[in-house]
N, C-alpha and C positions, 0 to 999 in steps of 0.2 A: 310852346307848352311850358308852363311853370307848375310847381307843386301847389301853388295857390289855386290852380284850375281844378284840382281834384285831390286824389289821395293814392298813395302806393300801399298795396296790401300784400301780405304773404298769402300764397294760394292755399286752398284747402288740400288739394292734391298736387304733388310736386309737378312742376312744369320744366321741362328741359334740364338745364344744368342745375346742380345743387344750389339752393339759395336764390333761385330766380324769382323775383317778385313781379307783380304786374300793376299797372296803373289804371284807375278808373276816373274819368272826368266827373265833375260835380253832378252833371246832369245824369250820368249813368248810375252813380251812387244814389242820387235822390230817387230815381225811378225804381231801382232794385229795393231800396228801403220801403218805398210806397207799396210795392207788391208784397213785401214781407209783413207790413202792418195790416193791409186791407184784403189780402187774398188776390186771386186772379182778377185782372182788370183788362178792359179793352183799350185800344189806342186812344179812343175818344175820351174815356175816363182819365187816362194818363195825361191828356192835354189840359186838364183842369188844374188850378193852382194846387201844388203839392206841399206837404210838410218838408222842411229842410232836414236832410239826413244828419244825425248827430253820431259821431264816431268815437269809440273808446280811445283813450290815450295810448293803448297798446299798439295802435297803428303806426307805421313807420313815419307817415306824414299825415297831418289832419287837414280836413277841408277848412277853408276860410270860414270863420264864424259869420253867420248872416246878420244883417242889421235888424233891429227890432221891427217886427211886422212883415219882414220879407217872406214871400212865398214863391218858390220857383213856378213859372208858368211857361210851358213850351208849346210851340205850334205843332199841329198834328204831323206834318211831314218830318219835322225835326225829331219828334218822339219815335217815329218809325225808324229813322236812322239810328237813334240811340239803341233801340231794341235790337236792330241788326248787329250792332257792335257788341251788345251784351250776349247775344246768341253766339257770336264768334268766340267770345271768351268763355262759353260754356256756363253762363250765369242764369240765362232764362231760356224758356221754350215757349212756342206758340201752339195753341190747340183750338179747334173750332168747338164752340159750345152748342152741342146738338140738342140740348134741352130747351134752348131759346128758339122761338119761331124764326127770328132773324138770323140765327146761326152766326153770331159774331165771332171773330178771331180773338181769343183771350190770351193774355200773356201771364206767365207765372214763373217763379224761380225754378231752376233745377235743384236737386238735392245739394249740389255744390254751392249754388247761389244762396239757398236758404241757410246753409251752415255758415257761410260768410256773414250774412246778415245777423244771425244769432250770435256769432262770435264777436263781431265788431260794433254792433249797434248799442247805443245807450238807451234805447226804448225799454222802459221798465217792464212793460207787459209783453215783451217780444215772445217769451216762451208760450204764454197762454194764447196769443194770437196765432202763433205757428201751429199749435195743437188744433185750434179751431179751423184754420184755413188750409193746412197742409198735412192732415193726419196720415195721408198715404205715404209721406216721406218719414214719418215718425212712428215706428211700429208700437211704441209704448203709449200712443195716444189714448187708447181705450182704458188704460190703467192709470192715466194721469191723475184724475180726481181722487181715485181710491188710494193711490200712493200718498198724495198730499194729506188725505184724511188719516191714514194709518201711521205715516212717518213724520208728518209736519211739513209745512210749506217751505221753511228754511232749509231743511235737509234735502228735499227734492230739488228745489231751485239751485242750490249750491252744487249738487251732483251733476246736474245738466250743464251748468255754467262751466264747471271744470272739464266736462267732456268736450264741449264745443271749443274751448280754449286749446285743447290738445289736438284738435283737427287743423293742423298747420303743416304744410309740406308732407302730407302723408305719402308714403311710397306705394305704388300699385305693383303688386307681385303676381306672378303666374305660378300656381302651385300644381304639383303633379304627384299623385300617389300611385306608383307603378302597379303594385299588386292588385289594385282596384280599378285600374284604367280610369282613374278619376282625375280630372283637371278642372281648375276653376281660377278665376281672377279674384284676388282679395287685397286687403290693405293692411299696412303696418305703420306704426309711428316711426319716424326717421331715427329717433334716439336709440331704438332697439337694433337698428341696422348698424349704426356707427359705433355704439358703445356696449350695450348690454342686450341680453336676449331672454333672461328668465326672471320673472317677478317672484319675490318672496312676499307673501301676503300675510298681514297680521291684524289682530283685533277685529274679528268678524262681528258684524252687527247681527245678533241672533234674531232680532225682530224681523229684519229684512230677509234673513235666511229662511225663516218660517213662511213668510209671504211667498217667496220664490218657489217654495216646494209645492205650492198649490197649482192646480190645473189652470186657474184663471190667469196666472202669470207665466204660462209656458213660453210665450214668445220672448219675454224678457230673459227667462232662464236659458233658453236655447241660444239666444243672441250672445249672451255672456259666455256660454261654453264654446261657441264658435270663435268668439273673440280670443279666448285663451288658447284654443286649439291652433289658431294661425301662428301664434308665437311658439307653441310647442312643436309645430312642424319645422320652424326655423331651428329650434334646438336639436331636433332629430337630424336635420341636415348637417349641422355643424359640430355635433358632439362626437368625440372619439370613442365613446362607449358603444357597445352593441345596443341597438334600438330596443331589444327585448328587456335589457337591464334598465333602460331609461324609462320605459312606459309607466311603471308604478310611481315614478317621481314627478310626472308631468302634472302641471296645475289643472289642466282640463280634465285629466283622469281622476284626480282627487276630488275636484269640485263636482263632477258628474256623479261619482260614487256617493258623495255626501247628499246630493239632492235626491238620488234614487234609494238612499238608505241601505246601502250595501257595502261590502268590503271592496277596496281597490283591487282590481285584477279580474274580478268576475264581471261579465258584461262590459268588458273593456271597450273604450272608444276607439283605440288604435289597433284592435284586433278584429278580424272578421269584417263585416260590412257597415259597421255603425257610423263611420265617417259620412256615409251617404245620407244619414238622417240630418246632417248639418250643412253639408256642402253639395252643390254650390248655393243652395237657397239662402243661407245666412252669411254669405261672404260679401254681399254688396255693402256700399257705404252706409246706408241707413241702418243696417243691422250692426255694422261695426261701431257706429256712433251709439247705438242702443247698448251694445256690450260694454263700452266704456262708461256709459251712464250707470248701468247696473253695478259695475265694479266699484264706482264711487259711492253708491248707496250701500254696498255690502261690506266694504272695508274702510276702517278708519285710517289705517296707515299702509303705505305701499313702499317696500324697499326693493333693492335690485341686487342681483348677483350675476356674475359673468359666467359664460360657458365656453367650451372648446368647439371644435368643428368636426363635421362628418359629411358624407356625400350620398347616403342611402336614399335621401329624399331630395327632390329638385325644387328650388325656389329661385326664379329669375326676376330681375328688376330692370 
């Protein structure tokens, strides 16, 4: 095996040891990209000539450039083997199409495979294609066109592009809030584990803020609050202050109060049962990605400040 046979990628979700990358052969990348571009496909359709996958230069190693006019074309048995390999890598899943009389087995990316495609592909229309083909993985799909109309295509595309780029070696954590007997699995960016924990947000986009206050955009708003709350749970676990003192300072507390047009402290997220409104529902990868997307739409600048440690809340990786 040589790098010319394929490409090394950084995983969306951390695998094994820190910095462990993984390799996909050209055939595996071509098929994953084809699924990203065209939606779920049968093995038969994947055995037809495919477009060559084009990969961003951010990849650790790029696929060999195809010759002019080249189109990969794989035998059906070989495609089945490639799909098995992609399944083992957590990149695709198979499901029977019950709406079709013949009930064929269809192949589609997992959320992890889709994010990898969105992060590394050069396909110019990849976001629109993903919205059309995989809306179930992208909770903001129903709001996509209205966001573009209200905020502009450049702003919306840039916000999503920034979000998928940050989906690299995400750490999977197991969160526990003892007084609620609430446990869930969530995700955090590795940089916040190794270096910083609390974000200082600046320059709010007031137009985006007004949009997010409406009921039509409640999924985006809730995803964003859950995204902030995950990091606030890390702050509460690691900070030496009493948690009651910290609660009014938390980003998720301040942002939720802003959207609900109330003072911080009343209707608190971290008091009573309110965390159940957001977890575990909004803890999965698709909502984490949505939260990052919304943050990019809402804030022009993001700075960082460090925090200390505490052990009243448990987060294990």
